[in-house]
Structure formats: structure tokens, C-alpha cells
Kinemage of the C-alpha trace (Angstrom):
@kinemage 1
@onewidth
@group {chain A} dominant
@subgroup {mainchain}
@vectorlist {calphas} color= white
{ca met a 1} P -4.232 -140.552 12.769
{ca asp a 2} L -2.090 -142.067 9.974
{ca arg a 3} L 2.087 -140.496 10.326
{ca phe a 4} L 1.976 -139.251 6.574
{ca his a 5} L -1.372 -137.686 7.012
{ca ser a 6} L -0.534 -135.945 10.009
{ca ile a 7} L 2.641 -134.293 8.253
{ca gln a 8} L 0.677 -133.347 5.525
{ca val a 9} L -1.754 -131.473 7.769
{ca phe a 10} L 1.420 -130.078 9.334
{ca val a 11} L 3.197 -128.830 5.767
{ca lys a 12} L -0.309 -126.994 4.669
{ca val a 13} L -0.911 -125.119 8.385
{ca ala a 14} L 2.733 -123.864 7.897
{ca glu a 15} L 2.030 -123.203 4.343
{ca cys a 16} L -1.480 -121.405 4.751
{ca gly a 17} L 0.335 -119.613 7.682
{ca gly a 18} L -2.787 -120.845 10.061
{ca phe a 19} L -5.521 -123.597 11.217
{ca ala a 20} L -8.529 -122.567 10.262
{ca ala a 21} L -6.895 -121.531 6.340
{ca ala a 22} L -4.757 -125.235 6.565
{ca ala a 23} L -8.901 -126.741 7.344
{ca arg a 24} L -10.680 -125.080 4.347
{ca ala a 25} L -7.741 -126.077 2.436
{ca leu a 26} L -7.581 -129.733 3.203
{ca ala a 27} L -11.525 -130.028 3.456
{ca met a 28} L -11.100 -130.825 7.595
{ca ser a 29} L -12.964 -129.634 10.527
{ca pro a 30} L -10.549 -127.018 12.869
{ca pro a 31} L -10.471 -129.085 15.690
{ca ala a 32} L -9.273 -132.192 13.212
{ca val a 33} L -6.037 -129.783 12.124
{ca thr a 34} L -5.840 -128.924 15.497
{ca arg a 35} L -5.914 -132.240 16.742
{ca ala a 36} L -3.550 -133.748 14.023
{ca val a 37} L -0.876 -130.945 14.583
{ca ala a 38} L -1.021 -131.951 18.682
{ca met a 39} L -0.287 -135.715 18.067
{ca leu a 40} L 2.608 -134.790 15.753
{ca glu a 41} L 4.082 -132.912 18.428
{ca glu a 42} L 3.497 -135.119 21.422
{ca arg a 43} L 5.175 -138.074 18.771
{ca leu a 44} L 7.943 -135.737 18.448
{ca gly a 45} L 8.451 -134.286 21.672
{ca thr a 46} L 8.917 -130.659 20.549
{ca arg a 47} L 6.511 -128.038 19.955
{ca leu a 48} L 6.520 -127.140 16.046
{ca phe a 49} L 4.111 -124.050 16.532
{ca val a 50} L 3.863 -120.695 18.357
{ca arg a 51} L 0.221 -119.757 19.032
{ca thr a 52} L -1.164 -116.845 19.850
{ca thr a 53} L -4.536 -115.079 19.316
{ca arg a 54} L -3.255 -113.432 16.479
{ca ser a 55} L -1.182 -115.452 14.658
{ca val a 56} L 0.340 -119.078 14.044
{ca arg a 57} L 4.236 -118.866 13.520
{ca leu a 58} L 7.055 -122.119 13.308
{ca thr a 59} L 9.438 -122.666 15.957
{ca glu a 60} L 12.711 -123.410 15.355
{ca ser a 61} L 11.899 -127.034 15.639
{ca gly a 62} L 9.019 -126.628 13.451
{ca asp a 63} L 11.111 -124.809 10.408
{ca arg a 64} L 14.004 -127.857 9.941
{ca phe a 65} L 10.659 -130.186 10.345
{ca leu a 66} L 8.995 -128.363 7.453
{ca gln a 67} L 11.771 -129.042 5.255
{ca asp a 68} L 12.093 -132.498 6.336
{ca gly a 69} L 8.304 -133.006 5.862
{ca arg a 70} L 8.131 -131.400 2.626
{ca arg a 71} L 10.653 -133.949 1.602
{ca ile a 72} L 8.951 -136.802 2.562
{ca leu a 73} L 5.491 -135.867 1.253
{ca leu a 74} L 7.501 -135.506 -2.239
{ca glu a 75} L 9.230 -138.803 -1.839
{ca leu a 76} L 6.127 -140.024 -0.858
{ca glu a 77} L 4.273 -139.299 -3.669
{ca glu a 78} L 7.217 -140.353 -6.157
{ca ala a 79} L 6.947 -143.683 -4.895
{ca glu a 80} L 3.411 -144.106 -5.523
{ca asp a 81} L 4.056 -142.375 -8.838
{ca ala a 82} L 6.455 -145.368 -9.705
{ca ala a 83} L 4.700 -148.465 -8.537
{ca val a 84} L 1.539 -147.362 -10.537
{ca gly a 85} L 3.536 -146.489 -13.407
{ca ser a 86} L 2.985 -143.050 -13.916
{ca his a 87} L 6.317 -141.181 -12.872
{ca ala a 88} L 6.429 -139.797 -16.742
{ca ala a 89} L 3.354 -138.258 -16.284
{ca pro a 90} L 3.018 -135.152 -14.339
{ca arg a 91} L 0.379 -134.332 -11.784
{ca gly a 92} L -0.661 -132.143 -9.421
{ca glu a 93} L -0.405 -128.190 -8.621
{ca leu a 94} L 2.680 -126.174 -9.932
{ca arg a 95} L 3.348 -123.309 -8.395
{ca ile a 96} L 6.096 -121.045 -10.042
{ca thr a 97} L 7.152 -116.961 -9.977
{ca ala a 98} L 8.608 -114.854 -11.933
{ca pro a 99} L 9.271 -111.083 -12.678
{ca val a 100} L 5.815 -109.479 -13.940
{ca leu a 101} L 6.618 -108.728 -17.679
{ca phe a 102} L 8.753 -112.087 -18.091
{ca gly a 103} L 5.743 -114.382 -16.416
{ca arg a 104} L 3.455 -112.486 -18.615
{ca met a 105} L 5.471 -112.468 -21.944
{ca phe a 106} L 7.556 -115.755 -21.396
{ca val a 107} L 6.373 -118.028 -18.783
{ca thr a 108} L 2.569 -117.672 -19.344
{ca pro a 109} L 2.697 -119.126 -23.258
{ca ile a 110} L 5.243 -121.895 -21.992
{ca leu a 111} L 3.221 -123.125 -18.966
{ca gly a 112} L 0.128 -122.781 -21.091
{ca asp a 113} L 1.509 -125.457 -23.577
{ca phe a 114} L 2.816 -127.516 -20.283
{ca leu a 115} L -0.559 -128.183 -19.093
{ca asn a 116} L -1.915 -128.528 -22.566
{ca arg a 117} L 0.487 -131.910 -22.784
{ca tyr a 118} L -0.028 -132.840 -19.117
{ca pro a 119} L -4.018 -132.554 -18.143
{ca leu a 120} L -3.274 -134.076 -14.832
{ca ala a 121} L -0.898 -131.237 -14.089
{ca ser a 122} L -2.266 -127.902 -12.500
{ca ala a 123} L -0.593 -124.784 -11.482
{ca gln a 124} L -0.620 -121.836 -9.842
{ca thr a 125} L 2.000 -118.272 -10.751
{ca leu a 126} L 3.431 -115.701 -8.511
{ca phe a 127} L 4.852 -112.863 -10.816
{ca val a 128} L 6.137 -110.411 -8.856
{ca asp a 129} L 9.101 -107.835 -9.319
{ca arg a 130} L 11.203 -109.105 -6.206
{ca val a 131} L 12.745 -111.892 -5.190
{ca val a 132} L 10.736 -114.575 -3.305
{ca asn a 133} L 12.160 -117.419 -1.194
{ca leu a 134} L 10.687 -120.934 -2.771
{ca met a 135} L 10.661 -122.131 0.752
{ca asp a 136} L 8.470 -119.753 2.347
{ca glu a 137} L 6.058 -118.972 0.135
{ca gly a 138} L 5.655 -122.653 -1.289
{ca leu a 139} L 7.014 -122.324 -4.326
{ca asp a 140} L 8.460 -125.154 -6.797
{ca val a 141} L 10.272 -123.335 -9.660
{ca ala a 142} L 11.690 -119.389 -9.969
{ca ile a 143} L 12.618 -117.863 -12.817
{ca arg a 144} L 15.645 -115.158 -12.122
{ca ile a 145} L 17.090 -112.542 -14.144
{ca gly a 146} L 20.926 -111.615 -12.932
{ca asp a 147} L 23.752 -113.379 -10.958
{ca leu a 148} L 22.869 -115.610 -7.973
{ca pro a 149} L 23.833 -115.932 -4.204
{ca asp a 150} L 24.718 -119.321 -3.442
{ca ser a 151} L 22.108 -121.329 -2.356
{ca ser a 152} L 21.040 -124.851 -1.612
{ca leu a 153} L 18.655 -124.303 -4.671
{ca thr a 154} L 19.374 -126.000 -8.345
{ca ala a 155} L 20.168 -123.170 -11.215
{ca val a 156} L 20.013 -124.000 -14.559
{ca gln a 157} L 20.743 -121.278 -17.387
{ca ala a 158} L 18.314 -120.561 -19.924
{ca gly a 159} L 19.590 -117.764 -21.666
{ca ser a 160} L 20.523 -114.183 -21.085
{ca val a 161} L 19.647 -110.539 -21.408
{ca arg a 162} L 21.293 -107.068 -21.387
{ca arg a 163} L 20.409 -103.518 -20.045
{ca val a 164} L 19.504 -101.080 -22.951
{ca met a 165} L 19.125 -97.699 -23.195
{ca phe a 166} L 16.231 -97.009 -25.993
{ca ala a 167} L 13.902 -94.556 -27.701
{ca ala a 168} L 11.553 -94.260 -30.714
{ca pro a 169} L 12.564 -92.925 -33.658
{ca glu a 170} L 10.418 -89.860 -33.068
{ca tyr a 171} L 12.272 -88.838 -30.232
{ca ile a 172} L 15.680 -89.192 -31.947
{ca arg a 173} L 15.227 -87.157 -34.746
{ca lys a 174} L 13.653 -83.943 -32.522
{ca his a 175} L 16.214 -83.990 -29.633
{ca gly a 176} L 19.418 -85.994 -31.681
{ca leu a 177} L 21.406 -89.122 -30.342
{ca pro a 178} L 23.058 -88.984 -27.903
{ca gln a 179} L 26.716 -89.640 -27.762
{ca arg a 180} L 27.839 -91.078 -25.116
{ca pro a 181} L 26.104 -91.639 -21.400
{ca glu a 182} L 26.951 -88.207 -20.299
{ca asp a 183} L 24.946 -87.067 -22.926
{ca leu a 184} L 22.351 -88.258 -21.035
{ca ser a 185} L 22.264 -84.982 -18.829
{ca asp a 186} L 20.951 -83.043 -22.179
{ca his a 187} L 17.993 -85.593 -22.684
{ca arg a 188} L 14.478 -86.615 -21.311
{ca leu a 189} L 14.819 -89.627 -19.094
{ca ile a 190} L 12.388 -92.130 -17.660
{ca gln a 191} L 12.867 -94.540 -14.893
{ca ser a 192} L 12.020 -97.594 -14.499
{ca leu a 193} L 11.549 -98.244 -10.592
{ca ala a 194} L 10.808 -101.888 -10.966
{ca met a 195} L 14.684 -101.650 -12.452
{ca gly a 196} L 15.619 -99.846 -8.901
{ca ala a 197} L 15.498 -95.801 -8.229
{ca ser a 198} L 19.216 -95.352 -8.007
{ca pro a 199} L 20.358 -92.575 -9.623
{ca glu a 200} L 23.852 -94.104 -10.795
{ca trp a 201} L 23.025 -95.723 -14.034
{ca pro a 202} L 25.990 -98.365 -14.789
{ca phe a 203} L 27.975 -98.203 -18.182
{ca gln a 204} L 31.191 -99.492 -19.051
{ca lys a 205} L 33.719 -98.525 -22.209
{ca asn a 206} L 36.520 -101.056 -23.525
{ca gly a 207} L 35.595 -103.221 -20.403
{ca thr a 208} L 35.817 -100.968 -18.152
{ca pro a 209} L 32.604 -100.409 -15.599
{ca phe a 210} L 31.591 -96.519 -14.911
{ca ser a 211} L 28.490 -94.798 -13.845
{ca val a 212} L 26.552 -91.992 -14.796
{ca arg a 213} L 24.632 -90.098 -12.573
{ca val a 214} L 21.170 -89.146 -13.795
{ca glu a 215} L 18.087 -86.805 -13.106
{ca pro a 216} L 14.990 -88.392 -14.654
{ca arg a 217} L 11.876 -85.850 -15.205
{ca leu a 218} L 9.855 -88.976 -14.981
{ca arg a 219} L 9.936 -92.154 -12.729
{ca met a 220} L 7.334 -94.871 -13.057
{ca asn a 221} L 6.577 -98.180 -11.072
{ca thr a 222} L 5.637 -100.028 -14.216
{ca asn a 223} L 7.551 -101.332 -17.163
{ca asp a 224} L 4.303 -101.244 -19.260
{ca ala a 225} L 4.253 -97.955 -19.031
{ca val a 226} L 7.579 -96.854 -19.626
{ca ile a 227} L 7.313 -98.621 -22.583
{ca glu a 228} L 4.092 -96.756 -23.352
{ca leu a 229} L 5.342 -93.473 -23.087
{ca ala a 230} L 8.605 -94.256 -25.057
{ca val a 231} L 6.919 -95.473 -28.205
{ca arg a 232} L 4.567 -92.371 -28.230
{ca gly a 233} L 8.561 -90.368 -28.447
{ca trp a 234} L 8.398 -88.499 -25.083
{ca gly a 235} L 12.113 -89.441 -23.718
{ca leu a 236} L 14.817 -91.711 -23.247
{ca ser a 237} L 14.592 -94.934 -20.916
{ca arg a 238} L 16.460 -98.146 -19.874
{ca leu a 239} L 14.770 -101.509 -19.256
{ca leu a 240} L 16.151 -105.494 -19.897
{ca ser a 241} L 16.125 -106.244 -23.100
{ca tyr a 242} L 13.530 -108.651 -23.657
{ca gln a 243} L 11.067 -106.368 -22.499
{ca val a 244} L 11.732 -104.319 -25.141
{ca ala a 245} L 12.732 -106.855 -27.866
{ca pro a 246} L 9.138 -106.473 -29.684
{ca tyr a 247} L 9.545 -103.088 -29.770
{ca leu a 248} L 12.842 -103.006 -31.300
{ca ala a 249} L 12.200 -105.978 -33.699
{ca asp a 250} L 9.127 -103.708 -35.457
{ca gly a 251} L 11.126 -100.414 -35.668
{ca arg a 252} L 8.818 -98.898 -32.510
{ca leu a 253} L 12.177 -98.395 -30.643
{ca gln a 254} L 15.850 -98.348 -31.570
{ca thr a 255} L 18.758 -98.752 -28.406
{ca val a 256} L 20.758 -96.243 -27.731
{ca leu a 257} L 24.645 -96.327 -26.430
{ca arg a 258} L 25.066 -99.510 -27.423
{ca ala a 259} L 28.502 -99.877 -27.273
{ca phe a 260} L 28.496 -98.582 -23.790
{ca glu a 261} L 26.007 -101.439 -22.259
{ca met a 262} L 26.847 -103.876 -19.536
{ca pro a 263} L 27.943 -107.431 -19.784
{ca ala a 264} L 24.710 -109.782 -20.407
{ca met a 265} L 23.021 -111.028 -17.324
{ca pro a 266} L 22.316 -114.859 -16.992
{ca ile a 267} L 18.631 -115.895 -16.918
{ca his a 268} L 18.187 -119.066 -14.592
{ca val a 269} L 15.482 -121.271 -13.824
{ca leu a 270} L 15.721 -122.495 -10.042
{ca his a 271} L 13.977 -125.667 -7.797
{ca gln a 272} L 14.917 -127.411 -4.902
{ca glu a 273} L 18.017 -130.067 -5.649
{ca gly a 274} L 18.218 -133.543 -5.277
{ca arg a 275} L 15.194 -135.922 -4.445
{ca met a 276} L 13.274 -133.004 -2.929
{ca val a 277} L 12.242 -132.197 -6.918
{ca ser a 278} L 8.975 -133.892 -7.939
{ca ala a 279} L 8.454 -135.132 -11.113
{ca lys a 280} L 6.292 -132.689 -12.156
{ca val a 281} L 8.953 -130.293 -11.286
{ca arg a 282} L 11.512 -131.980 -13.073
{ca ser a 283} L 9.500 -132.102 -16.248
{ca phe a 284} L 8.505 -128.356 -16.077
{ca val a 285} L 11.749 -127.254 -16.035
{ca asp a 286} L 13.329 -129.394 -18.664
{ca his a 287} L 10.128 -127.872 -20.885
{ca met a 288} L 10.357 -124.583 -19.616
{ca val a 289} L 15.002 -124.581 -20.200
{ca glu a 290} L 14.384 -125.540 -23.471
{ca arg a 291} L 11.549 -123.450 -24.492
{ca leu a 292} L 13.613 -120.223 -23.447
{ca arg a 293} L 16.788 -121.327 -24.595
{ca ala a 294} L 15.007 -121.460 -28.212
{ca asp a 295} L 13.834 -118.160 -28.084
{ca pro a 296} L 15.881 -115.497 -30.266
{ca ala a 297} L 14.551 -112.748 -27.633
{ca leu a 298} L 16.787 -114.667 -24.465
{ca asn a 299} L 19.851 -115.906 -26.185
């Protein structure tokens, strides 16, 4: 069996988490997939997977080889593209992750335009309000909000957002406007659990950070639900500025305690660095960064 093909089979088994799933994805028979991995292990002289009746997981050697295998396949793809002169035309599947609401509001329309421009490209999204590992999930690009830990990923800043307090004009007319964070104890608060469940809400005054302990009467697990109830005038809440930008623009909501907001948080587009980045990823990242930087809601 071709050496590159056996690496491709190994990578697919690792990404699918099993031989049967990889066989379906590759349109191969399960025995053929098993033989390909066995031959690769024999050639390398090491076990790549630990197999049980219920699961398949990578060994330490397999985990290291997975990274190298992906790099080899991507470099082969780029070499083939360059040989036929199609390097400038992205093709193949992109896998992208972003926060749920950010994905719906920004990534979705930008991705649609990208696919319209490049008909040989396809995409799959994973919109979740948690940080996912690109390597473990087999992802190409991630959009992250907030400061980044040190990593081997390449990060391009594409904008920034703020944590904002807000309420509907109707609520403010009925219950008044809080003048300082300590006044929140006298108001009905809605907490977004997607933003975290901490009872300590951070603020700053003249550059000095401090926090206020709050007791929200209502905690909701989706940002859409928080916005819906706030627009209806039920109470005050706190989200990221891009999440409520359309409602602030048309006056259905207005910001509260603006003078006490924390510094803005960066938005980064992340991808694997160096030669591991394919032409389609580079093209998509450039397209995404350009569009996000041009959006006034994010800058």
C-alpha cells in the first residue's frame, strides 16, 4: 500500500476515533483500514493506537506521529496544487470554530461569501461557547475572544470588543439608571451563564479594577434569551458589545455604567503556523481578518 495513503488512513482513524468510522469516511472496508494501520505500525516499529473492544486511542508515539502525519499530507497537497498551478484557488474542506453568537452574526456571512468566491472549497463549522483544541478536534481555524495563552498557534488580531452593561429604555424609565456598579444591588439583573457563572462582576474606575458581588434574579444559559428579555424591559444584563450592537444601534437597548467598563478584549483569528497551513486556510484567514477589521461593531 502507498505510504502516503497509509498515513492518510492513520490520520482519519485518529480524527474519527475508530476504524469503522474512518472506513466509512474513506469509502474503504474496515479490514482494509485495519491492514493499512497495521502495516504503518510495522514499518515504524511502534504501536500507534491502543485498541479495546470499546475504544481506540492514540499512544504517545501515535500522538506525535499524528502531528507529523498531518503536516506531511498538507505539504503534499500544497506541492500538488503548486505543480498544477492551482495554488491560488483554495480547494478542500475547511473546519472552523467560533463562539455561537459570533459564529452566527459574523462568521456565517463571511464564510458564505468565501465559498461563493471559491467553488472548489467546502466548510464545516463548530460554533460552541467553549475553547476547543484545534489539533484534537481536527479544526483549521478558530476565532477567539480575550487574551490568549502562549501556544504554537499563529494569531492575527482582527478587532476588539467590550463587556457592556445594558437595559431597555423602558426599564430605565421605570427603575432608574444606576450611577455606579454598587447600585446594581437595587436592580433586577439577568446573568448569562454563557459568559460565566461568577457572582463577581468586574469593573474599573480611573484604570483601577474592582469587582462587585451581584445576585441576579435570573440566570439564562443562552445569550439570545438574555437579549430577548432585556429588550422586553425586564432587567439589566451584561454581554459583549458585538452581541448587542444591533440593538444599541436601533435604540432597543442602551448602555449603562459606560464609565466603569473594563478595557476592550481582542478578537483573534487562529490557525496552525508555518508550513502546516494549507493554501485554503491562508486564503480564508486573510478573507476573515479583512472583513472583521472592516466591521465597525468589532472596532
